[in-house]
Structure formats: structure tokens, C-alpha cells
DOMIRO-333463 format. One record per residue (C-alpha): residue number from 1; residue in one letter; x, y, z. Coordinates in nm, 2 decimals. Example, Ala and Ser with C-alpha at 12.3 -4.5 7.8 and 13.67 -1.06 7.14 Angstrom:
<atom><i>1</i><aa>A</aa><x>1.23</x><y>-0.45</y><z>0.78</z></atom>
<atom><i>2</i><aa>S</aa><x>1.37</x><y>-0.11</y><z>0.71</z></atom>
# end
This chain:
<atom><i>1</i><aa>M</aa><x>1.08</x><y>0.32</y><z>5.40</z></atom>
<atom><i>2</i><aa>T</aa><x>1.32</x><y>0.08</y><z>5.24</z></atom>
<atom><i>3</i><aa>D</aa><x>1.69</x><y>0.01</y><z>5.24</z></atom>
<atom><i>4</i><aa>E</aa><x>1.82</x><y>0.00</y><z>5.60</z></atom>
<atom><i>5</i><aa>E</aa><x>2.14</x><y>0.18</y><z>5.54</z></atom>
<atom><i>6</i><aa>R</aa><x>2.00</x><y>0.47</y><z>5.34</z></atom>
<atom><i>7</i><aa>P</aa><x>1.62</x><y>0.49</y><z>5.37</z></atom>
<atom><i>8</i><aa>I</aa><x>1.42</x><y>0.59</y><z>5.07</z></atom>
<atom><i>9</i><aa>F</aa><x>1.11</x><y>0.78</y><z>5.18</z></atom>
<atom><i>10</i><aa>E</aa><x>0.77</x><y>0.71</y><z>5.02</z></atom>
<atom><i>11</i><aa>R</aa><x>0.46</x><y>0.91</y><z>4.96</z></atom>
<atom><i>12</i><aa>G</aa><x>0.28</x><y>0.98</y><z>5.29</z></atom>
<atom><i>13</i><aa>D</aa><x>0.60</x><y>0.96</y><z>5.50</z></atom>
<atom><i>14</i><aa>V</aa><x>0.65</x><y>1.25</y><z>5.73</z></atom>
<atom><i>15</i><aa>V</aa><x>1.02</x><y>1.35</y><z>5.78</z></atom>
<atom><i>16</i><aa>Y</aa><x>1.20</x><y>1.61</y><z>5.98</z></atom>
<atom><i>17</i><aa>G</aa><x>1.46</x><y>1.82</y><z>5.81</z></atom>
<atom><i>18</i><aa>D</aa><x>1.61</x><y>2.15</y><z>5.71</z></atom>
<atom><i>19</i><aa>D</aa><x>1.39</x><y>2.44</y><z>5.60</z></atom>
<atom><i>20</i><aa>P</aa><x>1.54</x><y>2.55</y><z>5.27</z></atom>
<atom><i>21</i><aa>F</aa><x>1.45</x><y>2.92</y><z>5.35</z></atom>
<atom><i>22</i><aa>K</aa><x>1.60</x><y>2.91</y><z>5.70</z></atom>
<atom><i>23</i><aa>G</aa><x>1.87</x><y>2.65</y><z>5.67</z></atom>
<atom><i>24</i><aa>E</aa><x>2.00</x><y>2.40</y><z>5.93</z></atom>
<atom><i>25</i><aa>R</aa><x>1.92</x><y>2.61</y><z>6.23</z></atom>
<atom><i>26</i><aa>D</aa><x>1.54</x><y>2.58</y><z>6.17</z></atom>
<atom><i>27</i><aa>A</aa><x>1.43</x><y>2.23</y><z>6.08</z></atom>
<atom><i>28</i><aa>R</aa><x>1.07</x><y>2.13</y><z>6.04</z></atom>
<atom><i>29</i><aa>P</aa><x>0.84</x><y>1.84</y><z>5.95</z></atom>
<atom><i>30</i><aa>W</aa><x>0.75</x><y>1.77</y><z>5.59</z></atom>
<atom><i>31</i><aa>I</aa><x>0.51</x><y>1.53</y><z>5.42</z></atom>
<atom><i>32</i><aa>I</aa><x>0.66</x><y>1.35</y><z>5.12</z></atom>
<atom><i>33</i><aa>L</aa><x>0.43</x><y>1.37</y><z>4.81</z></atom>
<atom><i>34</i><aa>S</aa><x>0.64</x><y>1.25</y><z>4.53</z></atom>
<atom><i>35</i><aa>N</aa><x>0.91</x><y>0.99</y><z>4.50</z></atom>
<atom><i>36</i><aa>H</aa><x>0.87</x><y>0.78</y><z>4.19</z></atom>
<atom><i>37</i><aa>E</aa><x>1.11</x><y>0.49</y><z>4.13</z></atom>
<atom><i>38</i><aa>G</aa><x>1.26</x><y>0.52</y><z>3.78</z></atom>
<atom><i>39</i><aa>R</aa><x>1.25</x><y>0.90</y><z>3.78</z></atom>
<atom><i>40</i><aa>P</aa><x>1.57</x><y>1.11</y><z>3.80</z></atom>
<atom><i>41</i><aa>F</aa><x>1.69</x><y>1.16</y><z>4.16</z></atom>
<atom><i>42</i><aa>Y</aa><x>1.48</x><y>0.88</y><z>4.30</z></atom>
<atom><i>43</i><aa>G</aa><x>1.57</x><y>0.86</y><z>4.67</z></atom>
<atom><i>44</i><aa>D</aa><x>1.78</x><y>1.18</y><z>4.66</z></atom>
<atom><i>45</i><aa>Q</aa><x>1.52</x><y>1.45</y><z>4.60</z></atom>
<atom><i>46</i><aa>Y</aa><x>1.15</x><y>1.47</y><z>4.71</z></atom>
<atom><i>47</i><aa>I</aa><x>0.86</x><y>1.69</y><z>4.65</z></atom>
<atom><i>48</i><aa>A</aa><x>0.71</x><y>1.77</y><z>4.99</z></atom>
<atom><i>49</i><aa>L</aa><x>0.46</x><y>1.99</y><z>5.17</z></atom>
<atom><i>50</i><aa>T</aa><x>0.54</x><y>2.20</y><z>5.48</z></atom>
<atom><i>51</i><aa>L</aa><x>0.39</x><y>2.11</y><z>5.82</z></atom>
<atom><i>52</i><aa>T</aa><x>0.34</x><y>2.39</y><z>6.08</z></atom>
<atom><i>53</i><aa>S</aa><x>0.23</x><y>2.41</y><z>6.43</z></atom>
<atom><i>54</i><aa>K</aa><x>0.08</x><y>2.76</y><z>6.36</z></atom>
<atom><i>55</i><aa>S</aa><x>-0.29</x><y>2.77</y><z>6.38</z></atom>
<atom><i>56</i><aa>W</aa><x>-0.37</x><y>3.14</y><z>6.30</z></atom>
<atom><i>57</i><aa>M</aa><x>-0.32</x><y>3.11</y><z>5.92</z></atom>
<atom><i>58</i><aa>D</aa><x>-0.61</x><y>3.05</y><z>5.69</z></atom>
<atom><i>59</i><aa>G</aa><x>-0.61</x><y>2.76</y><z>5.45</z></atom>
<atom><i>60</i><aa>L</aa><x>-0.41</x><y>2.51</y><z>5.66</z></atom>
<atom><i>61</i><aa>I</aa><x>-0.52</x><y>2.15</y><z>5.65</z></atom>
<atom><i>62</i><aa>D</aa><x>-0.56</x><y>1.96</y><z>5.98</z></atom>
<atom><i>63</i><aa>I</aa><x>-0.42</x><y>1.62</y><z>6.02</z></atom>
<atom><i>64</i><aa>P</aa><x>-0.68</x><y>1.40</y><z>6.19</z></atom>
<atom><i>65</i><aa>G</aa><x>-0.53</x><y>1.16</y><z>6.45</z></atom>
<atom><i>66</i><aa>E</aa><x>-0.66</x><y>0.86</y><z>6.27</z></atom>
<atom><i>67</i><aa>S</aa><x>-0.47</x><y>0.96</y><z>5.96</z></atom>
<atom><i>68</i><aa>W</aa><x>-0.14</x><y>0.85</y><z>6.12</z></atom>
<atom><i>69</i><aa>L</aa><x>-0.06</x><y>0.49</y><z>6.02</z></atom>
<atom><i>70</i><aa>R</aa><x>0.26</x><y>0.49</y><z>6.22</z></atom>
<atom><i>71</i><aa>G</aa><x>0.46</x><y>0.74</y><z>6.42</z></atom>
<atom><i>72</i><aa>G</aa><x>0.35</x><y>1.10</y><z>6.47</z></atom>
<atom><i>73</i><aa>I</aa><x>0.48</x><y>1.44</y><z>6.57</z></atom>
<atom><i>74</i><aa>P</aa><x>0.51</x><y>1.60</y><z>6.92</z></atom>
<atom><i>75</i><aa>D</aa><x>0.31</x><y>1.92</y><z>6.84</z></atom>
<atom><i>76</i><aa>E</aa><x>-0.03</x><y>1.94</y><z>6.67</z></atom>
<atom><i>77</i><aa>S</aa><x>0.06</x><y>2.03</y><z>6.32</z></atom>
<atom><i>78</i><aa>R</aa><x>-0.12</x><y>2.13</y><z>6.01</z></atom>
<atom><i>79</i><aa>I</aa><x>-0.03</x><y>2.10</y><z>5.64</z></atom>
<atom><i>80</i><aa>V</aa><x>0.05</x><y>2.42</y><z>5.45</z></atom>
<atom><i>81</i><aa>L</aa><x>-0.10</x><y>2.36</y><z>5.10</z></atom>
<atom><i>82</i><aa>W</aa><x>0.10</x><y>2.63</y><z>4.94</z></atom>
<atom><i>83</i><aa>G</aa><x>0.43</x><y>2.52</y><z>5.10</z></atom>
<atom><i>84</i><aa>V</aa><x>0.55</x><y>2.30</y><z>4.82</z></atom>
<atom><i>85</i><aa>Q</aa><x>0.92</x><y>2.24</y><z>4.83</z></atom>
<atom><i>86</i><aa>S</aa><x>1.18</x><y>2.02</y><z>4.67</z></atom>
<atom><i>87</i><aa>I</aa><x>1.40</x><y>1.88</y><z>4.95</z></atom>
<atom><i>88</i><aa>V</aa><x>1.71</x><y>1.67</y><z>4.92</z></atom>
<atom><i>89</i><aa>R</aa><x>1.80</x><y>1.36</y><z>5.11</z></atom>
<atom><i>90</i><aa>E</aa><x>2.09</x><y>1.52</y><z>5.28</z></atom>
<atom><i>91</i><aa>D</aa><x>1.86</x><y>1.78</y><z>5.44</z></atom>
<atom><i>92</i><aa>I</aa><x>1.64</x><y>1.51</y><z>5.61</z></atom>
<atom><i>93</i><aa>D</aa><x>1.74</x><y>1.43</y><z>5.96</z></atom>
<atom><i>94</i><aa>F</aa><x>1.49</x><y>1.15</y><z>6.04</z></atom>
<atom><i>95</i><aa>W</aa><x>1.16</x><y>0.98</y><z>5.96</z></atom>
<atom><i>96</i><aa>Q</aa><x>0.87</x><y>1.07</y><z>6.19</z></atom>
<atom><i>97</i><aa>G</aa><x>0.58</x><y>0.87</y><z>6.07</z></atom>
<atom><i>98</i><aa>R</aa><x>0.34</x><y>0.78</y><z>5.78</z></atom>
<atom><i>99</i><aa>L</aa><x>0.00</x><y>0.93</y><z>5.69</z></atom>
<atom><i>100</i><aa>D</aa><x>-0.27</x><y>0.73</y><z>5.52</z></atom>
<atom><i>101</i><aa>S</aa><x>-0.32</x><y>0.75</y><z>5.14</z></atom>
<atom><i>102</i><aa>D</aa><x>-0.66</x><y>0.91</y><z>5.17</z></atom>
<atom><i>103</i><aa>L</aa><x>-0.50</x><y>1.22</y><z>5.32</z></atom>
<atom><i>104</i><aa>W</aa><x>-0.20</x><y>1.26</y><z>5.09</z></atom>
<atom><i>105</i><aa>E</aa><x>-0.41</x><y>1.18</y><z>4.78</z></atom>
<atom><i>106</i><aa>S</aa><x>-0.65</x><y>1.46</y><z>4.87</z></atom>
<atom><i>107</i><aa>L</aa><x>-0.36</x><y>1.69</y><z>4.92</z></atom>
<atom><i>108</i><aa>I</aa><x>-0.23</x><y>1.63</y><z>4.56</z></atom>
<atom><i>109</i><aa>V</aa><x>-0.58</x><y>1.70</y><z>4.42</z></atom>
<atom><i>110</i><aa>A</aa><x>-0.61</x><y>2.01</y><z>4.64</z></atom>
<atom><i>111</i><aa>I</aa><x>-0.28</x><y>2.15</y><z>4.51</z></atom>
<atom><i>112</i><aa>I</aa><x>-0.39</x><y>2.09</y><z>4.15</z></atom>
<atom><i>113</i><aa>V</aa><x>-0.72</x><y>2.26</y><z>4.20</z></atom>
<atom><i>114</i><aa>D</aa><x>-0.56</x><y>2.55</y><z>4.39</z></atom>
<atom><i>115</i><aa>L</aa><x>-0.32</x><y>2.61</y><z>4.10</z></atom>
<atom><i>116</i><aa>L</aa><x>-0.60</x><y>2.63</y><z>3.84</z></atom>
<atom><i>117</i><aa>D</aa><x>-0.76</x><y>2.95</y><z>3.72</z></atom>
<atom><i>118</i><aa>R</aa><x>-1.04</x><y>3.06</y><z>3.95</z></atom>
<atom><i>119</i><aa>D</aa><x>-1.32</x><y>3.02</y><z>3.69</z></atom>
<atom><i>120</i><aa>L</aa><x>-1.19</x><y>2.68</y><z>3.58</z></atom>
<atom><i>121</i><aa>R</aa><x>-1.15</x><y>2.58</y><z>3.95</z></atom>
<atom><i>122</i><aa>R</aa><x>-1.52</x><y>2.68</y><z>4.01</z></atom>
<atom><i>123</i><aa>D</aa><x>-1.63</x><y>2.47</y><z>3.72</z></atom>
<atom><i>124</i><aa>I</aa><x>-1.44</x><y>2.16</y><z>3.83</z></atom>
<atom><i>125</i><aa>I</aa><x>-1.57</x><y>2.19</y><z>4.19</z></atom>
<atom><i>126</i><aa>W</aa><x>-1.93</x><y>2.21</y><z>4.06</z></atom>
<atom><i>127</i><aa>E</aa><x>-1.87</x><y>1.90</y><z>3.85</z></atom>
<atom><i>128</i><aa>V</aa><x>-1.74</x><y>1.71</y><z>4.15</z></atom>
<atom><i>129</i><aa>V</aa><x>-2.02</x><y>1.82</y><z>4.38</z></atom>
# end
């Protein structure tokens, strides 16, 4: 984070704030994926992924304990890869911690691969492996 009076959250920061689908009554943790200085809405709008304490859904990504560089969350949570949201600064209540770059970089790649056509995705995975 930067700027003591009005923090600007960075990639890998985990924040707690309103769920755009449920409003103020149901806030949740989010991992910030995009906040590029020089782009429109820098510090005011963030691309983030949802975190959930649910464990019964398929496709959730675990957060290893060693991935927390600072802070943490009270409940064991997982990342919802398909839960991409644009959240605004006013909806963020507080900063909870920061995850290491290895984790959030792999999330960005996973989102891109997940959005690709299935045949193209298979070809890319085979090239990487």
C-alpha cells in the first residue's frame, strides 16, 4: 500500500469489502490483480478475484500458508478463479494482507487459459508441459 491517508492497493493485496452482488450487508475478501499506475481510475477501481471459505465447489484455488507475505484472513479461504470483479475504492473496508507474486502471477495465467477455447487451451497446456 501507499499513501497513508488514502491507501492505494497493489497487486497481491487482499482487501475486505462489499460484494457487488449482495451489497454492503455481505462483505468478503478480495485479491487485487490489477492496479496500474497511469491507467484510468488508478487507485479508485481494481480488478479483483473473489475469495471464499466454501470448500465444496470444484475449481477453487487453495492459498498455501507460505504465500502470505503479510497479514492473513481469519477463515481458511480459497480463490474463486471465475469470480473476476471490478471493485471500487469506496467499497473496500480494509486491507487484510499481501500474497506473494508467484501466487497472483499464476492466477492471471490461469484466468487467461480458462478463457481460451478448449482446443486452444489444450494445445497451450501441451506446449507448456
